[in-house]
N, C-alpha and C positions, 0 to 999 in steps of 0.2 A: 201967294200962299206959301206958308212955311211947312216943310215936311219934317216930321219927327223921325227919330231913330226908333223903330219898332222892334223891341226885343221879345215880342209875344211868341209863344210856342206854336201857335197856329189857330186860325189862319194867320199866316206870317206875311211879312213884307215881300213885295215883288220888286224886281228891278225897275227903277224909274223909267228906263227906256222902253220896257215892255208895257208899262201902264200908259205911257204917252202914245205909243203906237196903237194900242187897243182903243184909246180915246179917239184918235184921228179916224179909225176905221169903224167905230161903233155905229155910226149912221150910214156909212157908205163904204162897204167892203169891195175893193177891186173895181171901183166905178160901176157897181151894180145898181146903186140907188137903194140898197138895203144893207142892213148890218148882218154880220155872221150869226148873231143871236136869233135872226128872223128867217134864215134860209133853210131849206130842207136838208136833212141828213142824207138824202138820196141824190142831191144835186151834184153836178160835176165840180162845182166850186168847192163843196165840202169834201168831196172825194180827193181833191188835190191837197186839201189841208191835212186829212188823216194820213194820206200816203207820205206827205212831207214829215209829219210827226213820227211815223214809223221809221223813216230813213234817218232822221236826226237822232232818234233814240238808239237805233241800232249802231250808228257810228260812235256816238258819245259813250255809250255803255259797253261797247264791244260785244254785242249780243250775237252768239253763234247762229248759224242757219237752222239748226235743229231746235230752236226755241220759237215760241209764238208770243207776240205782244197783244195783250187784251186790255181794253178800256172798260172797266167793270163798275156798274152802278154802286152807290152806297158808301164809298170811301173805305178806309182801311179796316174799320171794325166789322164791316160786312164780310171781309175776308176771313175773320175769325170763324165764321160759319161756313163760308164757301170752300175753304181749304179742306176741312174734314169731309164735307159733303162730296167733294170731287175726288179725293185720293185716299181716304181712310179705308175704303173698300178694296184697295188694290192688293191687300193681303187678307187671307181668311181670318186672321186674328183681330182685324179692325183695331189695331193698336197704334198709338202715336206717343212719342216721348218728347217732353218739354224740358228745356233748361231755363229756369225762371230767373229773370234779372229785373223784374219789376211788375207793376200792375198790368201792363198790356199783355205780357206773356201769361200771367195768371188768368186774365179774362179770356184769352185765346184757348187756354187749356180747358176752362170751364165750358166754353162753347163746344169744343171737340168732344167733351164727355157726353154730350147729348147724342152723339152718333157712334161712339165706340169707346175704347178703353184708353183714356188719356192719363199718362204716367209722368210724374215729376222725377227726373233723374238727378237734378242738382238745383240748388236754389241759394240765393244770398239773402233770403228774407231775415235770417237771424241777425244780420247787421244792417237792417233797413236798406237793403239793396245798394250798398255803397261800393260794390265791386262785381265783377263777373265771377261766378263760382267756378271752382275747378271741376272739370268734366273730362272723363276718359271716353272718347268715342268708341274705343274697342269694347266697352262694356255694353254697347247696344245689342239687344237681341236681334237676330236676323229676321224675326217675324214682324218687325216694326214696319208700318206703312210709310212712315216718315218721322223725321226728327225736326224740332221746331225751336227757333230762337228769335228774339228781337235784337237786331244788330246794334241799335243805338237806343238807349233808354231816355226818353224825353224828360220824364219826371225826375229821375234820380241823377241824371248827368253822367251815365256810364256808357261804354261801348265795347264791343268785341274788337280787339286790335288784330286778332287773327281768328280764323273760323275753324271749327272742328271738321276733320275729314271723316265723314260718315260712310264712306265707301259706297256700296250699292244701295244704301238706305237714303232716299232723297232728303236733302236738307232744305227746309222751308225757312225763309227769313222775312220777317216784317222789317222793311227798311224805310218806313215812312219818314222818319226824321233825319235821314242821312243819305238817301239815294242820290247819286251823282255828286256827292260832296268829296268822294275819294275813289280812287281806282279800285276795281274789283275784277276777279276772274269769275265770270258768270257760270263757267263750267262747274264750279264748286257747289252749285245750288240746283235743286230741282225746280223750286219756285221762289221767286222774289216778288213781293208786292209792296206798294207804297201809295198811301193817300197823297193827293196832289198838293195839299195845303201847306207844306213846309218848303220844299225846294222846286216844285214843279208847276204850281198854278193855284187856282181857287179850290175851295173845299167841295166835297160831294162826289168825287170820282176817285177811283184807284186804278193805277196801272199794274197789271200782272204780267210777269215774264215767266213762262212755263215751258219746261222741256216737253217736246212733243209726245214722248212715250208715256207721259203722265196724264194725257187726255184720254177720255173715254172710259173712266172708271167711276163715274158718278153714281152715288146711291140712287135707287129708284125714286126716293122721295124728294130728290133735288129739284127745286123750282127751276124752270127753264132760264130765268134771268139770273140764276146763280151757277148754271152749268157752263163750265169753261169750254166744253166742246161746242156749245151753241155760239159762244163768242168767237171761237176760232173759225168756225164754219162760215160766219157771216161778217167777218171783219169788224166785230163788236157793234154791228148795226142791225141786229135782228129786230130791234125796235128803236124808237127815237132815243139816242144816247144824249149825253150832256155835251152838245156840240160846242158850246161856248167854252167849256172847260178844256176840251181838246184843242180848240183854237188857241187859247191862252197858253196851254202847255207847249204848243209849237213855237210860240213867240219866246217863251222862256228857254227852250232848247236852242233856238237860234242865237239868243243872247249868250248862252253858255258857250256855244261854239265860237262866237265872236270874241269872247273873253279868253280864249286859248284852250278850251276844253277842260275835261275833268282833272287831268294831271296838274294843270296850272291852278285850277280852283282849289285842289287839295293843298297845294303849297300855300296859297293865300289863306285858306281856312285855318291851317295850323298856325300861321303867323298871327292871325286875328285872335285866336283863342289864347295864344301865349301872352298877348298884351294884358289880358284880364287875369289869367292865372298868375302872372308875375306879381300883380298887386296882392293877390290872395296869399301867395307863398312868402312874400316879403313882409308880411304883417301878422300880428297877433290879434288884430282888430276884426279881420275877416277869417272865417273858417270854411274851407272847402268841404262840400258834402260828400264827394266821391273820393275814393282812394286814388292818389296820383297816377298809379300805373294803369288805372282803368277809366280815366277821364274821357268824357266826350269832347269832341271838337265842335259840336253843334249846340250843346246845351250846357252852359257853365252854371253849376249850382253851388250856392254858398250861403252861409249864415253870418250874422253878426255875433261876435262874442257876447255883446250886451244886446240881447234880443229886444229890450225895451226901446232901442233906437231904430228898430226896423221900420216902423211907420214913418218916422221922420226921414229916414233914408229914402223910402219909396216916394214920399211926397216931394222931397227935394229933387229927386231924379226926374220926376214928371215936369217939374218947373224948369228943368234944364233940357227939356225935349227928349228925355230918355224914357220911353213908354213901355208899359207892361212888364215890369221887372219883378213883380210879386211871384214868389215860388208857388208851386202847386200845393193845394191844401193838404195833400198827403205828406209832403216833405217840409213845407214851411220855408222860411228864409226868402232868399232871392234867387232868381234864375234869369240868365241872359241867354236867349236863344239867338244864335248868330249863324243863321243859314246862309246859303250861297249869296243871297241878295244883300245881306248886311255888309256895307262897305267897311273898310279898315278904319275910316274916320269915325264911324259909330263906336267901334270897340275902343278906340283911343279916347273918345269923349267920355265913355263910361269909366275907363280906367282913371282918367283925370278927375272925374267927379268922385270916384271912390277914394282916391288919395286925399282930395280936399275935404271930404266928409270926415275922414279919419282924423285929419289935422284939427278940424274944428270941434271934434267930439272926444278927443283923447285927454 
């Protein structure tokens, strides 16, 4: 079997070692004669898995003791509703402020508006979200229940290089497309959440890291399976959770630890992205979609100066084992998603192909 380089934005490629281990244990986990996907979430075997996942995540992300780890149904977009349902009521104004850097922040704001007053404080929509907009955290009103950002924008290829200091107002960050790709100070945030399907495992589940004082503020209408307090009180097992996704996450986290942890992965990711950005910057043939000072290290977005060549570019890429490079329909062009599992060799193969395609079509 020949493995391709999968540049898809998500579900994204997983480390080969993780896939191989899951394959060997799929029918027989820990000599049980049954696979993880078959065993009870109440079993001692699964209890060991979820405890191990907690420990690895705490170590790798540097999660302080006053934060809870939750494994929440529905993926990242479900958190667009869960966040306001759980914390917009912590202030009588029921107000939240959003700094919009792309479609995901806009969607999150629209969901929050169902439950309170959702305000846009800054946006880069006027330039098609090619940058992080300027934002003065001191301008936040004290009656905000929270402030909200998307730390890395998958569609447009931008990221926050540093995060606003919102003081006593909790900062909520959707980190789906970059969590554990770079070092963070968790104390800067009230809530971090991430869908698993980029850097953590398979789709369909989100990990939520929440400061304990933000629990217990859910609106009365909050469904129990979206109530963070219910998850915290029951170790995310008040009902049957996605046990296989949590198991896969534990394997990915162990792989990340074996690879040297987040600091080592951050250096590797920066080097990987630089390989592709160098081709773009050294050429008039390719045009970067994001402003250089705001570029993502996870999602490299670019166009061809001659857009008529895009289909040929994508077809040739696939023939060379470079999969899923088509840009999102909102942005167009091409997009290389190079999450933690993408090896340096994959980025080099793409850079080589881009250089050769330019030579052949100039």
